[in-house]
C-alpha positions as a Markdown table, in Angstrom:
| # | Residue | x | y | z |
|---|---|---|---|---|
| 1 | Met | -27.3 | -90.2 | 2.9 |
| 2 | Ser | -28.5 | -89.1 | 6.2 |
| 3 | Asn | -30.6 | -85.9 | 6.0 |
| 4 | Ser | -29.2 | -84.8 | 9.7 |
| 5 | Lys | -25.7 | -83.9 | 7.8 |
| 6 | Ile | -26.7 | -82.6 | 4.8 |
| 7 | Leu | -25.8 | -78.8 | 4.1 |
| 8 | Leu | -27.3 | -77.2 | 1.0 |
| 9 | Ser | -24.9 | -74.6 | -0.6 |
| 10 | Ile | -26.7 | -72.1 | -2.9 |
| 11 | Ile | -24.4 | -70.2 | -4.9 |
| 12 | Glu | -26.0 | -67.7 | -7.4 |
| 13 | Leu | -23.3 | -65.2 | -7.6 |
| 14 | Gly | -20.2 | -66.5 | -5.6 |
| 15 | Gly | -17.5 | -64.0 | -4.8 |
| 16 | Tyr | -16.3 | -66.1 | -1.9 |
| 17 | Pro | -14.0 | -69.0 | -1.2 |
| 18 | Asp | -14.9 | -72.6 | -1.6 |
| 19 | Leu | -16.1 | -73.7 | 1.5 |
| 20 | Thr | -16.8 | -77.3 | 0.8 |
| 21 | Ala | -13.5 | -78.5 | 2.7 |
| 22 | Ile | -14.9 | -76.8 | 5.9 |
| 23 | Tyr | -18.2 | -78.2 | 5.5 |
| 24 | Lys | -16.8 | -81.7 | 5.1 |
| 25 | Lys | -14.5 | -81.3 | 8.0 |
| 26 | His | -17.8 | -80.9 | 10.3 |
| 27 | Gly | -19.2 | -84.1 | 8.9 |
| 28 | Tyr | -21.7 | -82.4 | 6.5 |
| 29 | Glu | -22.4 | -83.8 | 2.9 |
| 30 | Pro | -22.6 | -80.5 | 0.9 |
| 31 | Ile | -25.0 | -80.3 | -2.0 |
| 32 | Val | -24.1 | -77.4 | -4.1 |
| 33 | Val | -26.6 | -75.8 | -6.4 |
| 34 | Tyr | -26.5 | -72.6 | -8.7 |
| 35 | Ser | -29.7 | -70.9 | -8.7 |
| 36 | Met | -32.6 | -70.6 | -6.2 |
| 37 | Arg | -34.8 | -72.7 | -8.6 |
| 38 | Lys | -32.4 | -75.6 | -8.0 |
| 39 | Ala | -32.4 | -75.3 | -4.4 |
| 40 | Leu | -36.1 | -75.1 | -3.7 |
| 41 | Ser | -36.1 | -78.4 | -5.9 |
| 42 | Ala | -33.5 | -79.7 | -3.8 |
| 43 | Leu | -35.5 | -78.7 | -0.9 |
| 44 | Lys | -38.2 | -81.0 | -2.0 |
| 45 | Lys | -36.0 | -84.1 | -2.1 |
| 46 | Thr | -33.9 | -83.8 | 1.0 |
| 47 | Lys | -34.2 | -81.9 | 4.3 |
| 48 | Pro | -30.9 | -80.3 | 5.0 |
| 49 | Ser | -29.9 | -79.4 | 8.6 |
| 50 | Val | -27.7 | -76.3 | 7.2 |
| 51 | Val | -28.5 | -74.1 | 4.2 |
| 52 | Val | -25.9 | -71.5 | 2.9 |
| 53 | Ala | -27.4 | -68.9 | 0.8 |
| 54 | Glu | -26.9 | -65.6 | -0.6 |
| 55 | Phe | -28.8 | -62.4 | -0.5 |
| 56 | Asn | -28.9 | -60.8 | -3.8 |
| 57 | Tyr | -30.9 | -57.6 | -3.5 |
| 58 | Gln | -33.0 | -57.2 | -6.8 |
| 59 | Ser | -34.7 | -53.9 | -6.8 |
| 60 | Asp | -36.7 | -55.0 | -9.8 |
| 61 | Phe | -38.6 | -57.5 | -7.6 |
| 62 | Arg | -42.4 | -56.1 | -7.0 |
| 63 | Asp | -43.3 | -57.9 | -4.0 |
| 64 | Arg | -39.7 | -58.8 | -2.5 |
| 65 | Thr | -36.2 | -58.0 | -2.3 |
| 66 | Ser | -34.3 | -61.4 | -3.5 |
| 67 | Thr | -34.7 | -64.9 | -4.2 |
| 68 | Leu | -34.0 | -65.6 | -0.7 |
| 69 | Glu | -37.6 | -65.0 | 0.3 |
| 70 | Ser | -38.7 | -68.2 | -1.6 |
| 71 | Leu | -36.1 | -70.0 | 0.6 |
| 72 | Ile | -37.3 | -68.5 | 3.7 |
| 73 | Ala | -41.1 | -69.7 | 2.9 |
| 74 | Ile | -39.9 | -73.4 | 2.7 |
| 75 | Ala | -37.1 | -72.9 | 5.7 |
| 76 | Gln | -40.2 | -71.9 | 8.1 |
| 77 | Arg | -41.5 | -75.3 | 7.5 |
| 78 | Asn | -38.4 | -76.8 | 8.8 |
| 79 | Val | -37.5 | -75.2 | 12.1 |
| 80 | Ala | -34.4 | -77.3 | 12.7 |
| 81 | Met | -32.8 | -76.3 | 9.7 |
| 82 | Lys | -29.9 | -73.5 | 10.0 |
| 83 | Val | -29.8 | -70.8 | 7.5 |
| 84 | Ile | -26.7 | -69.0 | 7.0 |
| 85 | Val | -26.9 | -65.9 | 4.7 |
| 86 | Phe | -23.9 | -63.9 | 2.9 |
| 87 | Tyr | -24.5 | -60.4 | 1.9 |
| 88 | Glu | -22.9 | -57.4 | 0.2 |
| 89 | Lys | -22.4 | -54.6 | 2.9 |
| 90 | Glu | -23.8 | -52.1 | 0.3 |
| 91 | Tyr | -27.1 | -53.7 | 0.8 |
| 92 | Ala | -27.1 | -54.4 | 4.5 |
| 93 | His | -30.0 | -52.0 | 4.9 |
| 94 | Gln | -32.0 | -54.0 | 2.5 |
| 95 | Phe | -31.0 | -57.2 | 4.4 |
| 96 | Glu | -31.9 | -55.8 | 7.6 |
| 97 | Lys | -35.5 | -55.4 | 6.4 |
| 98 | Leu | -35.5 | -59.0 | 5.6 |
| 99 | Lys | -34.0 | -60.1 | 9.1 |
| 100 | Ala | -36.5 | -57.9 | 10.8 |
| 101 | Arg | -39.0 | -60.6 | 9.3 |
| 102 | Tyr | -37.0 | -63.6 | 9.8 |
| 103 | Asn | -34.5 | -65.0 | 12.3 |
| 104 | Phe | -31.6 | -66.3 | 10.5 |
| 105 | Phe | -29.0 | -68.4 | 12.3 |
| 106 | Ala | -26.0 | -66.5 | 11.1 |
| 107 | Ala | -25.2 | -63.7 | 8.5 |
| 108 | Phe | -22.1 | -62.6 | 7.4 |
| 109 | Ser | -21.0 | -59.7 | 5.0 |
| 110 | Tyr | -18.3 | -59.9 | 2.3 |
| 111 | Pro | -15.6 | -60.9 | 2.3 |
| 112 | Ile | -16.2 | -64.4 | 4.0 |
| 113 | Glu | -13.8 | -65.5 | 6.1 |
| 114 | Lys | -13.2 | -69.2 | 6.1 |
| 115 | Ala | -12.3 | -69.1 | 10.1 |
| 116 | Leu | -15.6 | -67.7 | 11.0 |
| 117 | Ile | -17.4 | -70.4 | 9.0 |
| 118 | Asp | -15.4 | -73.1 | 10.5 |
| 119 | Lys | -15.9 | -71.8 | 14.1 |
| 120 | Leu | -19.7 | -71.3 | 13.4 |
| 121 | Leu | -19.8 | -75.2 | 12.1 |
| 122 | Leu | -17.9 | -76.2 | 15.1 |
| 123 | Gly | -20.5 | -74.8 | 17.5 |
| 124 | Leu | -23.1 | -76.4 | 15.6 |
| 125 | Asn | -21.6 | -79.8 | 16.1 |
| 126 | Glu | -20.9 | -79.5 | 20.0 |
């Protein structure tokens, strides 16, 4: 499996359509995990070219806003990795604070439209 075509999909809450067919259509080999802990472990074993993650605002965290910040720490070491984030509109103001500190490749609010993800990945492969 070539690291250049791996896409790591982190599904913590879900609530959006299954995008596996779109990922495969664009030549990515998707790795799907269901927690940030498992995602961080997967990132130690492979270097995906794309990571799709959810921003799950958690007000009970003392020093951060979500588990996404743990991913960012690793992503910053791999500048070629593209991070795509899905977020709830109601937490857009919290997500904007995170975006001010880290430049994501793309971000989409729910509901996620398959056509937008398809177009985005098409642009990456051109």
